[in-house]
C-alpha positions in Angstrom: -20.5 24.0 -98.9 -19.6 27.4 -97.4 -22.9 28.3 -96.8 -23.5 24.7 -95.1 -20.5 25.5 -92.8 -21.7 28.8 -91.7 -19.0 30.6 -93.6 -20.9 33.0 -95.9 -21.5 35.9 -94.6 -25.4 37.1 -94.5 -24.8 40.3 -92.5 -22.1 41.5 -94.8 -19.4 39.8 -93.0 -16.0 39.3 -94.8 -15.0 35.1 -95.5 -11.9 35.6 -93.1 -13.8 37.0 -90.4 -16.7 34.3 -90.6 -13.7 31.6 -90.6 -12.2 33.3 -87.5 -14.8 33.4 -85.5 -15.9 29.5 -86.3 -12.4 28.2 -85.1 -12.5 30.5 -82.1 -16.2 29.2 -81.1 -14.9 25.4 -81.8 -12.0 26.4 -79.1 -14.2 27.7 -76.8 -16.3 24.9 -76.8 -12.8 22.5 -76.3 -11.8 24.7 -73.8 -15.0 24.5 -71.8 -14.6 20.8 -72.3 -11.1 20.6 -70.6 -12.3 22.9 -67.9 -14.6 20.5 -66.6 -12.5 17.6 -67.1 -9.8 19.2 -64.8 -12.0 20.8 -62.3 -13.3 17.2 -61.8 -10.3 15.7 -61.5 -9.6 18.4 -59.2 -12.6 17.8 -56.8 -11.8 14.2 -56.8 -8.2 15.2 -55.9 -9.6 17.5 -53.2 -11.8 15.2 -51.8 -9.2 12.4 -51.3 -6.8 14.7 -49.8 -9.6 16.1 -47.6 -10.1 12.5 -46.7 -6.8 11.8 -45.5 -6.4 14.9 -43.9 -9.4 14.0 -41.6 -8.4 10.6 -40.9 -4.7 11.9 -39.8 -6.1 14.3 -37.5 -8.5 12.1 -36.0 -6.0 9.4 -35.7 -3.8 11.7 -33.9 -6.5 12.1 -31.3 -7.5 8.6 -30.7 -3.7 8.0 -30.2 -3.3 10.7 -27.9 -6.4 9.8 -26.0 -5.0 6.3 -25.6 -1.8 7.5 -24.4 -3.3 9.7 -21.7 -5.7 6.7 -20.8 -2.7 4.3 -20.6 -0.2 6.5 -18.9 -2.7 7.4 -16.2 -3.5 3.6 -15.6 -0.2 2.8 -15.4 1.1 5.6 -13.3 -1.9 5.7 -10.9 -3.8 2.9 -10.9 -2.3 -0.5 -12.0 1.9 -0.5 -12.9 1.6 -3.8 -15.0 4.5 -5.0 -17.1 2.4 -5.2 -19.7 1.7 -1.4 -19.8 5.8 -1.0 -20.5 6.2 -1.6 -23.6 2.8 0.1 -24.6 3.0 3.4 -23.4 6.5 3.6 -25.7 4.4 2.5 -29.2 2.1 5.0 -28.3 4.1 7.9 -28.2 5.8 7.1 -30.8 2.6 6.6 -32.7 1.5 10.1 -31.3 4.5 12.1 -32.3 4.5 10.6 -36.0 0.5 11.5 -36.3 1.0 14.9 -34.5 3.9 15.8 -37.4 1.8 14.5 -40.2 -1.4 16.0 -38.9 0.2 19.4 -38.1 2.0 19.6 -41.8 -1.8 18.7 -43.1 -2.9 21.8 -41.0 -0.8 24.1 -42.5 -2.0 22.9 -45.9 -5.4 23.3 -44.8 -4.9 26.9 -43.3 -3.3 28.0 -46.7 -6.2 26.6 -48.7 -8.5 28.2 -46.2 -6.6 31.7 -46.8 -7.1 31.2 -51.0 -10.6 30.0 -50.8 -11.6 33.4 -48.6 -9.3 35.4 -51.3 -10.9 33.8 -53.9 -14.8 34.5 -52.3 -13.9 38.5 -51.6 -14.7 38.3 -55.6 -18.3 39.4 -55.7 -20.1 36.9 -58.2 -23.4 37.4 -59.6 -24.0 40.6 -57.8 -23.3 39.1 -54.0 -21.6 41.3 -51.8 -18.1 40.0 -51.2 -18.2 40.2 -47.3 -20.9 37.6 -47.3 -18.9 35.1 -49.3 -15.8 35.5 -47.3 -17.7 35.0 -44.2 -19.4 31.9 -45.6 -15.9 30.7 -46.9 -14.3 31.3 -43.0 -17.1 30.1 -41.3 -16.6 26.2 -39.9 -17.5 24.8 -36.6 -14.6 24.4 -33.8 -14.6 23.0 -30.1 -13.6 25.1 -27.3 -9.8 25.4 -26.5 -10.9 23.1 -22.8 -12.0 20.4 -25.1 -9.7 20.5 -27.6 -6.7 20.4 -24.9 -8.9 17.5 -22.7 -9.8 15.3 -25.7 -6.9 16.1 -28.1 -9.5 17.4 -30.7 -8.2 18.5 -33.8 -7.5 22.1 -34.4 -5.8 24.4 -36.6 -5.0 26.5 -33.9 -1.0 25.7 -33.4 -0.6 27.1 -29.6 -3.4 24.2 -28.9 -1.4 21.5 -30.8 1.3 22.5 -29.0 -0.4 22.6 -25.9 -1.3 19.0 -26.2 2.3 17.9 -27.3 3.7 19.0 -24.1 1.2 17.2 -22.3 1.8 14.0 -23.7 5.5 14.6 -24.0 5.3 15.5 -19.9 3.0 12.0 -19.3 5.5 10.1 -21.3 8.8 11.8 -19.6 6.5 10.4 -16.1 6.7 7.1 -17.4 10.5 6.7 -18.3 10.8 8.4 -14.7 8.6 6.1 -12.7 10.1 3.0 -14.8 14.0 3.9 -14.7 14.6 5.4 -11.7 14.5 1.8 -9.8 17.4 1.0 -12.0 19.4 4.4 -11.8 18.6 5.3 -8.0 21.4 2.8 -6.6 21.3 4.4 -3.3 24.9 3.1 -2.7 25.6 5.5 -0.2 22.6 5.1 2.0 23.7 4.6 5.8 20.9 3.1 8.2 20.9 0.9 11.5 17.4 -0.4 12.9 16.0 -2.6 15.3 14.9 -6.4 14.2 13.9 -9.2 16.7 13.4 -8.4 20.3 13.8 -10.6 23.0 13.2 -10.6 26.9 17.4 -10.5 27.0 18.4 -9.5 23.7 17.7 -7.3 20.5 19.1 -8.0 16.9 20.2 -4.7 15.1 21.0 -4.3 11.2 23.8 -1.7 10.4 24.7 -0.8 6.9 27.6 2.0 7.1 29.4 2.0 3.7 32.8 2.7 3.4 34.8 5.3 2.4 34.2 7.8 5.1 33.7 11.3 4.8 36.9 13.0 4.4 38.8 9.3 4.4 39.2 9.5 0.6 40.6 6.0 0.6 38.3 3.6 -1.6 40.4 0.5 -1.8 39.3 -0.5 1.8 37.1 -3.9 1.3 36.4 -4.1 5.0 35.8 -1.8 8.0 34.8 -2.3 11.9 32.1 -0.7 14.0 31.4 -1.0 17.9 28.1 -0.8 19.3 27.8 0.8 22.4 24.3 0.9 24.5 22.9 1.7 28.3 19.8 1.9 29.5 17.6 4.3 29.9 16.8 5.6 33.0 13.7 7.6 34.5 13.7 11.1 33.7 16.2 10.8 31.1 19.1 10.5 33.2 22.2 9.4 31.5 24.2 6.1 32.4 27.6 4.9 31.4 28.0 3.4 27.7 28.6 -0.1 27.8 30.8 -1.4 24.5 28.3 -4.0 23.2 28.8 -6.1 19.7 31.3 -5.6 16.9 29.9 -4.9 13.4 32.1 -6.6 10.7 31.2 -4.9 7.5 32.2 -5.6 4.3 31.9 -4.8 0.6 31.1 -8.2 -0.6 28.1 -7.9 1.8 27.2 -4.6 0.6 28.5 -2.9 3.9 25.2 -4.4 5.8 25.8 -6.5 8.9 23.2 -7.9 11.5 24.6 -8.5 15.2 22.7 -9.6 18.6 22.9 -7.4 21.7 22.7 -9.4 24.7 22.8 -9.4 28.8 19.6 -7.2 28.7 16.7 -7.3 31.3 13.3 -7.7 30.3 10.7 -5.1 29.9 13.6 -2.4 29.9 14.0 0.3 27.8 17.6 0.9 26.0 19.1 2.9 23.7 22.3 2.4 21.5 24.5 4.0 19.3 27.4 3.4 16.8 31.1 4.1 17.2 34.1 4.4 15.2 38.0 5.0 15.7 38.1 6.7 12.1 36.7 9.8 11.2 33.1 8.9 10.2 29.5 9.8 9.6 27.6 11.3 12.4 24.9 8.7 12.4 22.7 8.0 14.1 22.7 11.6 14.8 21.1 10.6 18.2 20.9 7.1 20.2 18.3 4.5 18.8 15.9 3.1 21.5 13.9 -0.1 21.9 11.9 -1.6 24.7 12.8 -5.1 25.3 10.1 -7.6 25.7 8.5 -9.3 28.9 9.3 -12.7 29.9 6.8 -15.2 28.3 6.9 -17.0 31.2 5.4 -14.6 33.3 1.5 -15.3 33.8 0.3 -12.1 34.7 -1.2 -11.0 31.0 -0.1 -8.5 28.7 -1.3 -5.5 27.1 0.5 -4.6 24.0 0.0 -3.4 20.3 1.3 -4.3 17.0 0.8 -3.4 13.2 0.8 -5.2 10.3 0.7 -4.9 6.3 2.4 -5.7 3.0 3.3 -4.6 -0.2 5.3 -1.1 -0.9 6.4 0.5 -4.1 8.3 3.8 -3.8 6.3 6.8 -5.1 2.9 5.0 -6.2 0.4 6.4 -7.0 2.9 8.4 -9.1 3.9 12.1 -8.1 6.2 13.9 -10.2 9.8 14.1 -8.4 9.1 12.4 -5.5 10.9 9.2 -6.5 11.8 8.1 -2.6 8.7 8.9 -1.5 6.7 5.8 0.3 3.1 7.5 1.2 1.9 4.6 3.1 5.4 4.9 6.1 4.2 8.8 6.3 0.8 7.9 7.4 2.1 5.0 9.2 5.0 7.6 11.0 2.4 10.1 11.4 -0.5 7.9 13.2 2.5 6.2 15.5 3.7 9.5 16.8 1.7 12.6 15.7 3.6 15.7 14.8 0.4 17.9 16.4 -0.9 16.7 19.5 -4.5 15.2 19.4 -6.1 18.5 20.8 -10.0 19.2 20.4 -9.5 23.3 19.2 -13.3 23.7 20.0 -12.8 22.1 23.7 -12.7 25.1 25.5 -15.9 26.3 23.8 -17.1 22.7 24.2 -16.6 22.8 28.2 -18.0 26.1 28.4 -21.0 24.9 26.7 -21.6 21.7 28.7 -20.9 24.0 32.3 -23.6 26.1 30.9 -25.9 23.4 30.4 -25.2 21.7 33.6 -25.4 24.8 35.7 -29.1 25.0 34.6 -29.3 21.2 35.1 -28.1 22.2 39.1 -30.4 24.9 39.2 -33.1 22.6 38.2 -32.7 20.4 40.8 -32.3 23.0 43.2 -35.9 23.7 42.7 -36.8 20.3 42.5 -35.1 19.4 45.7 -36.3 22.6 47.5 -39.8 21.9 46.2 -39.9 18.7 47.8 -37.5 19.3 50.8 -40.6 18.4 53.0 -40.8 14.8 51.6 -37.1 14.0 51.1 -34.8 13.8 53.9 -32.2 16.6 54.2 -29.3 14.4 54.1 -30.4 12.9 50.6 -31.3 16.4 49.5 -27.8 17.4 50.5 -26.4 14.4 48.3 -28.2 15.4 45.3 -26.4 18.7 45.4 -23.6 17.6 46.3 -23.3 15.3 43.3 -24.7 17.9 40.9 -21.9 20.4 41.9 -18.9 17.8 41.6 -19.9 17.2 38.2 -20.3 21.0 37.1 -16.7 21.2 38.9 -15.2 18.1 37.1 -15.8 19.8 33.5 -13.8 22.7 34.2 -9.8 22.0 33.3 -7.3 22.9 36.4 -5.4 25.7 35.3 -1.9 23.7 36.1 -3.1 21.3 33.3 -3.5 21.6 29.9 -6.7 19.9 28.3 -5.6 17.4 25.7 -7.5 14.4 24.3 -6.0 11.3 25.1 -3.6 9.5 22.4 -4.6 6.2 20.7 -0.5 5.4 21.3 -1.7 5.8 25.0 -3.9 2.8 25.3 -0.9 0.2 24.9 2.3 1.0 23.3 2.9 -0.1 19.9 5.6 -2.6 20.5 6.9 -3.7 16.7 5.9 -4.0 13.3 5.0 -7.3 10.9 5.6 -6.7 7.3 4.4 -9.4 5.6 6.0 -9.5 2.2 6.6 -7.7 -1.4 9.0 -5.3 0.8 10.1 -4.9 -3.3 9.0 -5.6 -6.2 11.9 -7.0 -8.0 9.6 -7.6 -11.0 7.1 -4.3 -11.3 7.6 -2.6 -13.1 10.6 -3.9 -14.9 12.6 -7.5 -14.1 16.2 -6.3 -14.1 17.0 -10.0 -14.1 18.9 -12.5 -12.0 21.6 -10.2 -10.8 22.3 -9.6 -7.0 22.8 -6.3 -7.1 19.8 -5.7 -9.0 17.9 -7.0 -5.9 20.1 -5.3 -3.4 19.8 -1.7 -5.3 15.7 -2.3 -4.6 16.5 -2.7 -0.9 18.8 -0.2 -0.3 16.4 2.4 -2.5 13.6 1.8 0.0 15.8 2.2 2.8 16.6 5.5 1.8 13.3 6.5 1.6 13.1 9.5 4.1 9.3 8.1 4.4 10.6 4.7 5.4 13.3 5.8 7.7 10.4 7.8 10.0 9.5 4.1 10.9 12.6 2.0 11.0 14.5 4.1 13.2 12.1 4.2 15.9 10.1 1.0 15.3 11.5 -2.7 15.6 10.4 -4.5 12.2 10.0 -8.3 11.1 9.7 -9.6 8.0 8.7 -12.5 5.8 9.2 -12.6 2.1 6.5 -13.3 -0.4 6.8 -13.7 -4.1 7.8 -10.3 -5.6 11.1 -10.1 -3.4 11.9 -13.1 -5.9 9.3 -13.1 -9.0 5.7 -13.2 -9.4 3.8 -16.3 -8.5 7.5 -18.0 -7.1 7.0 -22.0 -6.2 10.4 -22.8 -4.9 9.7 -26.7 -4.9 12.3 -26.7 -2.1 15.3 -26.5 -4.7 17.2 -23.6 -3.4 19.4 -23.5 -6.6 16.6 -22.4 -9.0 16.9 -19.5 -10.3 16.2 -16.8 -9.3 15.9 -18.0 -5.5 19.8 -18.0 -4.5 20.0 -14.5 -5.5 17.2 -13.1 -4.4 17.2 -15.0 -0.9 20.8 -13.6 -0.3 19.8 -10.0 -0.8 16.6 -10.7 1.5 18.8 -11.9 4.1 21.1 -9.3 4.4 18.7 -6.6 4.3 15.8 -8.2 6.1 15.9 -11.9 7.1 19.1 -11.8 9.4 17.4 -9.2 11.5 14.4 -11.8 12.4 14.0 -14.4 15.2 16.2 -17.4 15.3 14.8 -20.3 13.5 16.3 -23.9 12.6 19.4 -23.7 10.5 18.9 -22.3 6.8 15.2 -21.6 7.3 13.1 -18.8 6.8 10.2 -19.3 8.9 10.6 -18.7 12.9 8.2 -18.3 15.8 8.4 -15.7 19.1 6.5 -14.6 21.9 5.4 -11.4 23.6 4.3 -12.0 26.9 1.5 -14.8 27.2 1.3 -14.3 22.9 2.6 -16.7 20.4 3.7 -16.0 17.2 4.6 -18.5 14.1 5.6 -17.0 11.1 5.5 -19.0 7.4 7.6 -19.6 4.6 5.2 -19.9 2.0 7.3 -19.6 -0.9 10.4 -21.9 -0.6 8.7 -25.4 -0.3 5.5 -24.7 -2.5 4.7 -27.0 -5.3 4.1 -25.9 -8.7 0.3 -26.7 -9.1 0.7 -26.7 -12.9 2.9 -30.3 -12.5 1.5 -31.4 -8.9 -1.4 -33.5 -8.4 -3.5 -31.9 -5.7 -3.5 -34.1 -3.3 0.4 -34.2 -2.9 0.6 -30.6 -3.4 2.1 -28.4 -0.3 2.7 -25.1 0.4 4.9 -25.7 3.4 7.0 -28.8 3.1 7.2 -31.5 5.9 9.9 -29.8 8.0 7.9 -26.7 8.4 4.7 -28.4 9.0 6.4 -30.5 11.8 7.8 -27.1 13.3 4.2 -25.7 13.1 2.7 -28.7 14.8 5.2 -28.6 17.4 5.1 -24.6 18.4 0.9 -25.2 18.1 1.6 -28.0 20.7 3.8 -25.8 23.1 1.8 -22.9 23.1 -1.8 -24.2 23.4 -0.9 -24.2 27.1 1.3 -21.3 27.5 -0.2 -18.8 25.2 -3.7 -17.3 25.2 -3.9 -16.1 21.8 -1.8 -17.7 18.8 -1.1 -15.6 16.1 -0.1 -17.5 12.6 1.2 -15.1 10.0 1.2 -16.0 6.1 2.4 -14.0 3.4 -0.7 -15.4 1.5 -4.2 -15.4 2.5 -5.8 -18.5 4.3 -8.9 -18.1 3.0 -10.0 -19.7 -0.4 -12.7 -16.8 -1.2 -10.5 -14.9 -2.8 -11.2 -15.5 -6.9 -9.4 -14.9 -10.2 -5.6 -15.0 -9.3 -6.2 -15.6 -5.7 -7.7 -19.4 -6.7 -4.0 -20.3 -7.7 -1.4 -18.1 -5.8 -3.2 -18.8 -2.2 -4.2 -21.5 0.0 -7.2 -22.3 -2.3 -4.7 -24.0 -4.6 -3.6 -26.3 -1.2 -6.9 -27.7 -0.4 -5.5 -31.1 1.0 -2.7 -29.2 2.9 -5.3 -26.7 4.1 -7.7 -29.3 5.4 -5.0 -31.3 7.4 -4.5 -28.1 9.2 -7.8 -26.7 9.8 -8.7 -30.0 11.3 -5.7 -29.6 13.9 -6.2 -25.5 14.6 -9.7 -26.1 14.9 -8.9 -28.2 18.3 -6.8 -24.9 19.7 -8.3 -21.8 21.0 -7.9 -18.2 19.8 -5.9 -19.1 16.6 -6.0 -15.9 14.4 -4.0 -16.0 11.0 -2.8 -12.6 9.8 -2.1 -12.3 6.1 -1.3 -9.8 3.1 -1.0 -9.8 -0.5 -4.1 -9.4 -2.1 -4.4 -5.4 -1.9 -7.6 -5.7 -0.1 -8.6 -5.8 3.5 -10.9 -8.8 4.7 -12.0 -10.6 7.8 -12.7 -14.2 7.2 -14.7 -16.7 10.0 -13.8 -20.2 9.7 -16.4 -22.5 11.4 -15.5 -25.7 13.0 -16.9 -29.0 12.1 -16.8 -30.1 15.5 -19.3 -29.8 18.2 -16.5 -28.4 20.5 -14.1 -27.2 17.8 -13.3 -23.3 18.0 -13.8 -21.1 15.6 -10.8 -19.5 13.5 -10.3 -15.9 12.6 -8.1 -14.4 9.7 -7.4 -11.0 9.1 -6.0 -9.6 5.5 -4.5 -6.6 5.2 -2.7 -4.6 2.4 -1.2 -2.8 0.7 0.7 -0.5 2.4 1.7 1.4 -0.5 0.7 0.0 -3.8 -2.2 -0.3 -6.3 -5.8 -1.5 -5.3 -8.2 -3.0 -7.9 -11.2 -0.5 -8.7 -14.6 -1.2 -9.5 -14.1 -5.1 -9.4 -14.4 -6.9 -6.3 -12.6 -10.2 -6.1 -13.7 -11.5 -2.9 -16.6 -14.2 -2.6 -18.8 -13.1 1.0 -19.3 -16.9 1.8 -17.8 -20.4 0.7 -20.2 -22.7 -1.1 -18.8 -25.9 1.3 -21.1 -25.7 4.5 -20.6 -27.4 7.7 -23.3 -28.6 10.2 -24.0 -27.1 13.3 -26.6 -27.7 16.0 -28.6 -24.6 17.0 -30.9 -24.6 19.5 -34.4 -22.7 19.5 -36.9 -22.0 21.7 -40.7 -22.2 20.6 -44.0 -22.0 22.0 -46.2 -24.9 22.0 -50.0 -25.3 21.6 -50.3 -25.4 25.1 -48.4 -21.8 25.3 -45.1 -23.3 26.8 -41.8 -22.9 26.3 -39.8 -25.8 24.5 -36.5 -25.9 23.7 -35.6 -27.8 20.2 -32.1 -28.5 19.1 -31.7 -28.8 15.2 -28.9 -28.6 12.5 -28.1 -25.9 10.5 -26.0 -25.4 7.6 -23.5 -22.5 7.8 -20.5 -21.6 5.5 -17.2 -23.4 6.4 -15.9 -19.8 5.7 -18.0 -16.5 5.7 -17.1 -12.8 5.3 -17.1 -10.4 8.4 -15.8 -7.4 6.6 -14.4 -6.3 3.5 -12.7 -3.2 2.2 -11.0 -3.4 -0.9 -10.6 0.2 -1.7 -7.0 2.0 -0.5 -3.7 2.5 -1.6 -2.8 2.7 2.1 -3.8 0.2 4.7 -2.7 -1.3 7.8 -4.5 -3.2 10.7 -3.5 -2.6 14.6 -4.0 -5.1 16.7 -4.4 -4.7 20.6 -4.1 -7.8 22.5 -5.1 -7.3 26.4 -5.0 -10.3 28.4 -4.7 -8.8 31.9 -8.1 -10.2 32.7 -7.4 -13.3 32.4 -11.0 -14.6 32.7 -11.7 -12.0 29.2 -8.7 -11.8 26.7 -9.8 -9.8 24.2 -8.0 -8.4 21.0 -9.2 -5.2 19.4 -8.9 -5.2 15.7 -8.6 -1.4 14.1 -7.8 -0.6 10.1 -6.7 2.5 8.9 -7.0 3.2 5.3 -5.1 6.0 3.8 -4.5 7.3 7.5 -7.8 7.2 8.5 -9.6 4.9 10.8 -11.8 3.2 8.8 -13.3 -0.4 10.8 -13.2 -1.4 14.2 -14.0 -4.9 15.7 -13.5 -6.5 19.2 -12.2 -10.3 19.1 -13.1 -12.0 22.5 -10.8 -14.9 23.5 -11.3 -18.2 25.1 -9.8 -17.9 28.9 -6.7 -20.7 29.0 -5.2 -21.7 32.0 -1.5 -21.1 31.7 1.2 -23.2 33.1 2.6 -21.0 36.1 5.7 -19.1 35.6 9.3 -19.5 37.3 10.6 -16.8 35.9 12.2 -14.5 38.8 12.9 -11.6 36.6 9.0 -10.8 36.6 9.1 -10.2 40.5 12.4 -7.9 40.4 11.7 -4.0 39.7 13.7 -2.2 36.7 15.7 0.0 39.0 16.7 -2.7 41.4 17.8 -4.8 38.0 20.0 -1.7 37.2 21.4 -1.6 40.4 22.5 -5.6 40.3 23.7 -4.8 36.7 26.4 -2.0 38.3 27.6 -4.7 40.8 28.3 -7.2 37.8 25.1 -9.7 38.2 22.8 -9.9 35.4 19.4 -11.2 36.3 18.4 -11.8 32.8 20.4 -14.8 33.2 18.6 -15.9 36.4 15.5 -16.7 34.2 
């Protein structure tokens, strides 16, 4: 038995020693088996741990990249309301995965150190240094790639950099989203000119109480005095005349619009605000404006105006610029350049031109000298005289500066039309049907130094669109519907009251500048709900407004050369996506009825905004002798545009038959005139410009030559000229004028004013 167990000593070993060796070998075998089992379990645990660590690291990278992409989209491309809850969720997920990944990275780093220490022990004769290098050798991306793409890294300073970047992006989101709520601008003071008449002007004033140094914050009402005077030639000062009282109240947010009357046409005036108590020295200098010409004067007009729509402060977002509206900055710089428009290389250009012409003159002299026998002396002298005069004309006079003429010298910019979305009550966050919430947005815009550059110098006329109320608002004629009552009250206080007078309680209006007539539509208050109303009965304007439009059109047809119809949303049906439900495309029957009438009137031009793009659209009439209609749509002044996606069709599927005359050559070689019918699109795009956060159009109206009236369009994108178009008009025989004031010079009218006679009352 002992022999079989191997306990007998064959080499002289004792029985006890053999027994000890036997149990020792068996224990060693068991230990090896246990070691293998433990090693297997540890390997499985390490694999699982490594897998979890990898998921956490790359989840953090993916969430970080998503956060950055959405933040850029929200702050610089499209501040859509759906992104508002998305960003906080992404940031919370990012912080959670960051902390978890950072903890695992520390554990991983400790494990690598332990591996490196173990690898220092030589095995099978291999040098320790080689094993250490192999243990530490792991591929790692560059620091720049790690930061740009939030890649996993064991380096703490790179992880901290990514955390700082994403935290700053989240703070920028908070700043852009919360500023419209916290920037109350309750102390903003302003005055501006609105509607301008031949004999009057509307002035809007906000002058909050208490005044500096007063200290009485219990006052709920105050009164200011408007004082005005005519601006004389050479800026000679005249006496101030007391104008209307501005009765302000806390209930109306210290804002009121008054009408300054007894003025003369085509005259420059200035006004200031006066109060008895110590008050804010505002405006620092008197505000000037120029009255419109008498519309009954049939001598033609030459003026410019600008129009656009859609503004949100500080978009695209720039840190610490919450009150900046870059579109107004660009517009102000274009209207009143801070630097003279001087060609810096003009002197060099002139000198070069003089050299070229001098050479040409010398050549001409040689030619004349050689041909003196064949050319009469008088003609030769005339040639030399002409050449000499051309050369001398390029030399600037010592007493005059060489300055290129400014665009504003072509014709003065008399006013600006803003076609809606002056505020965005629901972007990025809607703060509810609360009057103070709406007022706060208006005050914030007026408090912008960018906007102040414009409204303190240029008369502004407005119409609301949906975002002054809420997105895609359709009023259905119900003024008590939420939030129209609240929103319209704030709009009237800050914008609407300064527009031209209209029918009582109406927001649409019309006005004239010389022989140019304007009708400004209200496209929201009476709009039908397209989801509940049949296509045949839908209305954009309502019966009363349609009747007012036709009445205006009948009067303007024979008294105005150009007729401008202002609609906050495009009249064309070519815009796709949301444009098919929010523009005139959804009101086909009412639109067709208007077109059938408008095509009978010459020189009708639609002005629109809303789409955040520019387009010039032509409407072709069905009638043989009908007049084409043009639409010019321009926006935004300071808001997003849609990149990559084009939302405007080039032409309509609907066509009209037009007679076309063609000249052909017969078999006999004779010219033959053939009249054929041609199918042309009812609506077609002349020009489309979708790109740009800051767009406005300038229209120059020139009817001084009654036989060749013309409108010149200039589109400006991001402050630079992008497109020009000339729009020739059809001559219109206007009714004769009885305006006595048209025959009275401005200086003579000033004399009559001094002796108490008001010529503005005579016409």
